[in-house]
C-alpha positions as CSV (number, residue, x, y, z in Angstrom):
1,X,-1.6,-12.8,18.5
2,X,-0.7,-16.4,17.0
3,X,2.6,-16.5,15.4
4,X,3.9,-13.1,16.6
5,X,7.5,-12.5,17.4
6,X,8.4,-11.5,20.9
7,X,9.2,-7.8,21.6
8,X,12.8,-9.1,22.4
9,X,13.6,-11.1,19.6
10,X,12.4,-8.1,17.5
11,X,14.0,-5.4,19.4
12,X,17.7,-7.3,19.1
13,X,17.2,-8.1,15.8
14,X,15.3,-5.0,13.8
15,X,18.6,-2.7,13.8
16,X,20.9,-5.1,12.0
17,X,18.0,-6.8,9.7
18,X,16.8,-3.4,8.5
19,X,20.2,-2.1,7.3
20,X,21.0,-5.5,5.7
21,X,17.1,-6.0,4.2
22,X,17.4,-2.3,2.9
23,X,21.1,-3.3,0.4
24,X,19.6,-6.6,-0.2
25,X,16.6,-5.0,-2.2
26,X,18.0,-2.2,-3.8
27,X,20.2,-5.3,-5.2
28,X,17.6,-7.0,-6.5
29,X,15.5,-4.3,-8.5
30,X,16.6,-4.4,-12.4
31,X,17.8,-1.5,-14.0
32,X,15.2,-1.9,-16.8
33,X,12.2,-3.3,-18.1
34,X,11.7,-4.8,-21.5
35,X,9.3,-5.5,-23.8
36,X,6.9,-1.9,-22.6
37,X,4.0,-1.4,-24.8
38,X,1.6,1.4,-25.1
39,X,-1.9,1.4,-24.9
40,X,-4.6,2.3,-27.1
41,X,-7.7,2.6,-24.8
42,X,-9.9,5.5,-25.1
43,X,-11.2,7.5,-21.9
44,X,-15.6,7.6,-22.2
45,X,-17.0,9.8,-19.3
46,X,-14.5,8.7,-16.9
47,X,-14.6,5.1,-17.9
48,X,-11.5,3.3,-19.7
49,X,-13.1,1.3,-22.9
50,X,-10.9,-1.8,-22.6
51,X,-12.3,-4.8,-22.8
52,X,-12.3,-7.9,-20.5
53,X,-12.7,-11.5,-20.4
54,X,-15.9,-12.7,-19.5
55,X,-14.7,-16.8,-18.7
56,X,-12.8,-15.7,-15.7
57,X,-14.9,-12.6,-14.9
58,X,-16.5,-13.2,-11.1
59,X,-19.1,-11.2,-9.1
60,X,-20.8,-11.5,-5.7
61,X,-22.5,-9.3,-3.0
62,X,-20.5,-8.3,-0.1
63,X,-21.5,-7.3,3.4
64,X,-20.7,-6.3,6.6
65,X,-19.5,-9.6,6.9
66,X,-17.3,-9.3,4.5
67,X,-16.1,-11.7,1.3
68,X,-13.6,-13.2,-1.0
69,X,-13.5,-12.7,-4.5
70,X,-11.1,-15.2,-6.5
71,X,-10.3,-15.5,-10.3
72,X,-7.2,-17.3,-12.3
73,X,-5.7,-14.9,-14.8
74,X,-4.7,-16.5,-18.3
75,X,-1.1,-16.7,-17.6
76,X,-2.1,-18.9,-14.4
77,X,-1.8,-16.2,-11.3
78,X,-4.2,-16.3,-8.8
79,X,-5.8,-13.2,-7.8
80,X,-8.0,-12.3,-4.6
81,X,-10.3,-9.5,-3.6
82,X,-10.9,-9.3,0.3
83,X,-13.5,-7.4,1.8
84,X,-12.5,-7.5,5.2
85,X,-15.5,-7.6,8.1
86,X,-16.9,-4.4,9.2
87,X,-15.0,-2.1,5.9
88,X,-18.1,-1.5,4.5
89,X,-19.8,-0.8,7.2
90,X,-17.8,1.8,8.1
91,X,-17.9,3.2,4.3
92,X,-21.6,3.4,4.5
93,X,-23.3,7.0,4.3
94,X,-26.6,8.0,2.7
95,X,-25.5,6.9,-0.8
96,X,-24.1,3.8,0.2
97,X,-25.9,0.3,1.3
98,X,-24.1,-1.8,3.5
99,X,-23.3,-4.2,1.0
100,X,-22.0,-3.8,-2.5
101,X,-22.0,-5.9,-5.8
102,X,-18.0,-6.7,-6.3
103,X,-16.6,-7.3,-9.4
104,X,-13.0,-8.9,-10.7
105,X,-12.5,-9.4,-14.1
106,X,-9.5,-9.8,-16.6
107,X,-8.2,-7.2,-19.2
108,X,-8.1,-8.4,-22.7
109,X,-5.2,-5.4,-23.5
110,X,-3.7,-3.0,-21.5
111,X,-6.4,-0.3,-20.3
112,X,-3.8,2.9,-20.9
113,X,-3.9,5.4,-23.7
114,X,-1.8,6.0,-26.0
115,X,0.2,8.9,-24.2
116,X,0.1,7.3,-20.8
117,X,3.7,5.9,-19.7
118,X,4.6,2.4,-21.5
119,X,3.9,-0.5,-19.4
120,X,5.2,-4.1,-19.7
121,X,2.9,-6.9,-20.3
122,X,4.6,-10.0,-19.5
123,X,2.4,-10.2,-16.1
124,X,-0.9,-9.4,-18.2
125,X,-2.9,-6.8,-18.9
126,X,-4.3,-6.0,-15.5
127,X,-7.7,-6.4,-13.9
128,X,-10.6,-4.5,-13.1
129,X,-12.3,-3.7,-9.6
130,X,-15.8,-3.1,-9.6
131,X,-17.5,-1.3,-6.8
132,X,-20.9,-0.3,-7.2
133,X,-22.4,2.6,-5.6
134,X,-19.0,3.4,-4.4
135,X,-18.9,7.1,-5.6
136,X,-15.9,8.1,-3.0
137,X,-12.9,6.8,-1.7
138,X,-13.7,4.1,1.6
139,X,-12.5,5.1,4.7
140,X,-10.7,2.0,5.3
141,X,-9.7,0.0,1.8
142,X,-10.3,-3.5,1.0
143,X,-7.1,-5.4,-0.7
144,X,-6.5,-7.0,-3.8
145,X,-3.7,-9.6,-3.8
146,X,-1.6,-11.4,-6.5
147,X,0.1,-14.5,-5.6
148,X,2.8,-15.2,-7.7
149,X,4.1,-18.0,-5.7
150,X,1.8,-20.9,-7.2
151,X,-0.2,-21.2,-3.4
152,X,3.0,-22.1,-1.6
153,X,2.7,-18.8,0.4
154,X,-1.0,-19.0,0.8
155,X,-0.4,-23.1,2.6
156,X,2.1,-21.2,4.7
157,X,-0.2,-18.6,5.8
158,X,-2.9,-20.8,6.5
159,X,-1.1,-23.1,8.8
160,X,-1.6,-20.3,11.2
161,X,-5.4,-21.4,11.4
162,X,-4.6,-24.4,13.5
163,X,-4.3,-21.7,16.7
164,X,-7.2,-22.4,19.0
165,X,-9.2,-18.9,18.2
166,X,-9.9,-20.4,14.9
167,X,-9.0,-18.7,11.2
168,X,-10.6,-15.4,12.6
169,X,-7.4,-14.7,14.2
170,X,-5.2,-15.5,11.1
171,X,-4.8,-12.2,9.4
172,X,-2.4,-13.7,6.9
173,X,-4.8,-16.1,4.9
174,X,-5.6,-13.8,1.8
175,X,-8.1,-16.6,1.1
176,X,-10.4,-15.6,4.1
177,X,-12.3,-12.1,4.7
178,X,-10.3,-12.2,7.8
179,X,-7.2,-11.2,6.1
180,X,-5.7,-7.8,6.9
181,X,-2.4,-6.9,5.8
182,X,-1.3,-4.7,8.4
183,X,-2.1,-6.8,11.1
184,X,-0.1,-9.6,9.1
185,X,2.6,-7.1,9.3
186,X,2.2,-7.4,13.2
187,X,1.5,-11.0,13.0
188,X,4.6,-11.7,11.5
189,X,6.5,-9.2,13.1
190,X,8.1,-7.2,9.9
191,X,9.9,-4.4,10.9
192,X,8.8,-1.0,11.1
193,X,11.1,0.1,7.8
194,X,10.0,-3.0,6.1
195,X,7.2,-1.3,3.8
196,X,7.7,-2.5,0.1
197,X,7.2,-5.8,-1.9
198,X,10.7,-5.0,-3.9
199,X,9.7,-7.9,-6.6
200,X,6.6,-6.7,-8.0
201,X,4.4,-3.6,-7.9
202,X,1.0,-2.4,-9.4
203,X,0.3,0.5,-11.9
204,X,-3.0,2.4,-11.5
205,X,-3.8,4.5,-14.4
206,X,-6.5,7.3,-13.3
207,X,-9.1,8.2,-15.4
208,X,-10.7,11.8,-15.0
209,X,-14.3,12.7,-16.4
210,X,-12.7,14.7,-19.2
211,X,-9.3,13.5,-19.1
212,X,-8.0,12.7,-22.5
213,X,-5.4,10.3,-21.4
214,X,-5.2,8.3,-18.1
215,X,-2.1,8.8,-16.3
216,X,-0.3,6.3,-14.3
217,X,0.9,6.1,-11.0
218,X,2.0,3.1,-8.4
219,X,-0.6,2.1,-6.2
220,X,-0.2,1.9,-2.5
221,X,1.2,-1.7,-1.6
222,X,1.6,-3.5,2.0
223,X,4.2,-5.9,3.0
224,X,3.6,-9.3,4.4
225,X,7.1,-10.6,4.6
226,X,7.4,-12.2,1.7
227,X,8.2,-10.6,-2.6
228,X,6.0,-13.4,-4.1
229,X,2.6,-11.8,-2.7
230,X,1.7,-8.1,-4.0
231,X,-0.9,-6.8,-2.0
232,X,-2.6,-3.9,-3.8
233,X,-4.8,-1.3,-1.5
234,X,-8.5,-0.7,-3.3
235,X,-10.9,2.1,-1.9
236,X,-12.6,2.2,-5.0
237,X,-13.5,1.0,-8.4
238,X,-10.3,0.7,-10.0
239,X,-7.8,-0.6,-12.9
240,X,-4.3,-2.3,-11.8
241,X,-1.6,-3.6,-14.0
242,X,1.5,-5.8,-12.1
243,X,4.5,-4.8,-13.0
244,X,8.4,-6.8,-12.4
245,X,10.0,-3.6,-10.5
246,X,12.8,-2.1,-12.7
247,X,14.4,1.2,-12.0
248,X,14.0,3.0,-15.1
249,X,9.9,2.4,-15.3
250,X,9.8,3.1,-11.6
251,X,11.5,5.8,-11.8
252,X,9.4,7.4,-14.6
253,X,6.5,6.5,-12.5
254,X,7.9,8.3,-9.0
255,X,9.0,11.6,-11.0
256,X,4.9,11.3,-12.5
257,X,3.5,11.3,-9.5
258,X,4.2,14.8,-8.0
259,X,2.6,17.9,-9.0
260,X,-0.6,16.0,-9.8
261,X,-3.2,16.6,-7.0
262,X,-5.6,14.2,-5.3
263,X,-3.7,11.1,-5.2
264,X,-2.1,10.9,-1.5
265,X,-1.7,7.4,-1.4
266,X,0.1,6.8,-4.5
267,X,2.5,9.7,-3.4
268,X,3.0,8.0,-0.5
269,X,4.1,4.8,-2.7
270,X,6.2,6.6,-5.0
271,X,8.4,8.2,-2.1
272,X,8.8,4.7,-0.7
273,X,9.8,3.8,-3.8
274,X,12.1,6.1,-4.0
275,X,13.6,5.7,-0.8
276,X,13.9,2.2,-1.7
277,X,15.8,3.1,-4.8
278,X,17.7,6.1,-3.2
279,X,17.1,8.5,-6.1
280,X,18.4,12.1,-5.9
281,X,17.5,13.9,-8.7
282,X,14.3,15.2,-8.9
283,X,12.5,18.8,-10.0
284,X,10.8,21.2,-7.6
285,X,7.5,20.0,-8.4
286,X,8.8,16.5,-6.5
287,X,9.2,18.6,-3.0
288,X,6.6,20.6,-3.1
289,X,4.0,17.7,-4.4
290,X,5.7,15.3,-1.8
291,X,5.0,17.9,1.2
292,X,1.5,16.5,2.2
293,X,2.3,12.7,2.0
294,X,5.7,13.4,4.1
295,X,3.9,15.2,6.6
296,X,-0.1,13.8,7.0
297,X,0.2,10.4,5.6
298,X,0.0,8.4,9.1
299,X,1.4,4.8,8.7
300,X,5.1,2.8,8.8
301,X,5.7,4.4,5.3
302,X,5.8,7.7,6.2
303,X,7.9,7.2,9.3
304,X,10.7,5.2,6.8
305,X,10.3,7.9,4.0
306,X,11.1,10.9,6.5
307,X,14.6,10.7,7.2
308,X,15.3,10.3,3.3
309,X,13.0,13.3,2.5
310,X,14.7,15.7,4.9
311,X,18.4,14.1,3.5
312,X,17.3,14.6,-0.1
313,X,16.1,18.7,0.9
314,X,19.1,19.5,2.7
315,X,21.2,18.1,-0.6
316,X,19.0,20.2,-2.9
317,X,19.4,23.1,-1.1
318,X,23.5,23.1,-1.1
319,X,23.4,22.3,-5.1
320,X,20.8,25.0,-5.6
321,X,22.2,28.4,-7.2
322,X,19.0,30.1,-7.2
323,X,18.2,32.0,-3.9
324,X,14.6,31.7,-4.4
325,X,14.8,27.9,-4.6
326,X,16.9,27.4,-2.0
327,X,14.2,29.7,0.4
328,X,11.6,27.8,-1.0
329,X,13.3,24.4,-0.5
330,X,14.4,25.7,3.3
331,X,10.4,26.5,4.1
332,X,9.1,22.7,2.9
333,X,12.5,21.9,5.0
334,X,11.5,23.8,8.2
335,X,7.8,22.4,7.3
336,X,8.9,18.9,7.7
337,X,10.9,19.0,10.7
338,X,8.9,20.7,12.4
339,X,5.7,19.0,12.2
340,X,7.4,15.6,12.5
341,X,10.3,16.3,15.1
342,X,8.0,13.6,17.6
343,X,6.5,12.3,14.6
344,X,6.5,8.4,15.9
345,X,5.1,9.5,19.5
346,X,2.4,11.9,17.8
347,X,1.6,8.3,15.7
348,X,1.8,6.0,18.1
349,X,-0.7,8.2,20.7
350,X,-3.1,8.5,17.6
351,X,-2.9,4.6,17.2
352,X,-3.4,4.1,21.1
353,X,-6.4,6.4,21.4
354,X,-7.7,4.5,18.3
355,X,-7.3,1.3,19.5
356,X,-8.7,2.1,23.0
357,X,-12.1,3.5,21.8
358,X,-13.6,0.3,20.7
359,X,-11.7,-2.9,21.0
360,X,-14.4,-4.8,18.4
361,X,-14.1,-1.6,16.0
362,X,-12.4,-2.8,12.9
363,X,-10.1,0.3,12.6
364,X,-9.1,-0.1,16.6
365,X,-8.3,-3.6,15.6
366,X,-5.7,-2.4,13.1
367,X,-4.5,0.5,15.1
368,X,-3.7,-2.1,18.0
369,X,-1.8,-4.3,15.3
370,X,0.5,-1.5,14.2
371,X,1.2,-0.3,17.6
372,X,2.1,-3.9,18.4
373,X,4.2,-3.8,15.3
374,X,6.0,-0.5,16.2
375,X,6.2,-2.0,19.7
376,X,8.4,-5.4,18.2
377,X,10.2,-2.6,16.3
378,X,11.5,-0.8,19.2
379,X,10.0,2.2,18.4
380,X,10.5,5.0,21.3
381,X,7.2,5.0,23.7
382,X,5.5,1.9,21.6
383,X,6.3,-0.1,24.7
384,X,4.9,2.1,27.2
385,X,1.5,2.8,25.0
386,X,1.3,-0.7,24.7
387,X,1.5,-1.5,28.4
388,X,-0.6,0.8,29.5
389,X,-3.7,-0.6,27.5
390,X,-2.7,-4.2,27.2
391,X,-6.8,-5.2,28.0
392,X,-7.7,-3.7,25.5
393,X,-5.4,-4.8,23.1
394,X,-6.7,-8.7,23.5
395,X,-6.6,-9.2,19.7
396,X,-2.7,-8.6,19.4
397,X,-1.0,-10.0,23.0
């Protein structure tokens, strides 16, 4: 993979860099958000009734070869909706054609209800992503990129296009369908525990069919080596609202993410932010609700979150005055420890099997990239698995 750090370079620097980066990230997050507002929209049959601007709305038909939609928001920020090649074919079912009408539009007002958590609007009111005929979350997501750098980071990433393989080997250029944030992170040699953009995040209001209000979550994100570009996960039609990261708002959103079913990706993101902010004051809903995320969401976020979650449980057990609560927490702790005591090894093995299955398959390529990133981060076992299947992993060598 062009532009990738060597394994020895990453191994020598990863440990020292990770602690320094984490301290710096925490220091950069302000304590409070100013000018937060309540929305005034209504949810009707699972759809928010907030109007969008017609002059910046873009639409297109995206097929199995992928594609990109882009628009410039009223504040000058450019956003990109990227469907990598092969994603829609993987998502195909009897009810979904291998092409979709996709749309991207900016909201005129906050797409939230009056009783939802207030949000800041200094970065705009957010965007509506529309995917036709998509009734379930796609197996592999597409990506919404917010470029807060004024195009400077895109120009840097586009320099990778000059390599001999052409732009299809550049997974960091988010103006092209070849963009894939996990592969980009591997290409850049991002340490395994660096999983968050700590300057921006996207709020994700969810609208149930019968909902009188829309609970708001933190949308799942990917880190590609810069806080000036936010990469949001999109697996269905969704509303996303960009926010400056601040501890007060994030804490409210984190605590509201647990005890509510069916949002495992949002819980993974909330737990990652809790780790970054080093939050410690949580109710039992947090520990019960985050169990599935900590155990079963298999990616770099889960690896990074595991030790933090175990420390939280031990502290909660120590400070609890209720025998019943202590026993409940101990049961959760036992489950986490038993399941994830070899979590890195299990995860690496799964990536190795997936990558070896079909080197032309979209998910196989992604898992090969994750394995290379694990190797560059010096995770135990990654080197042997990578060397065993080096011929298969031509996309990351």
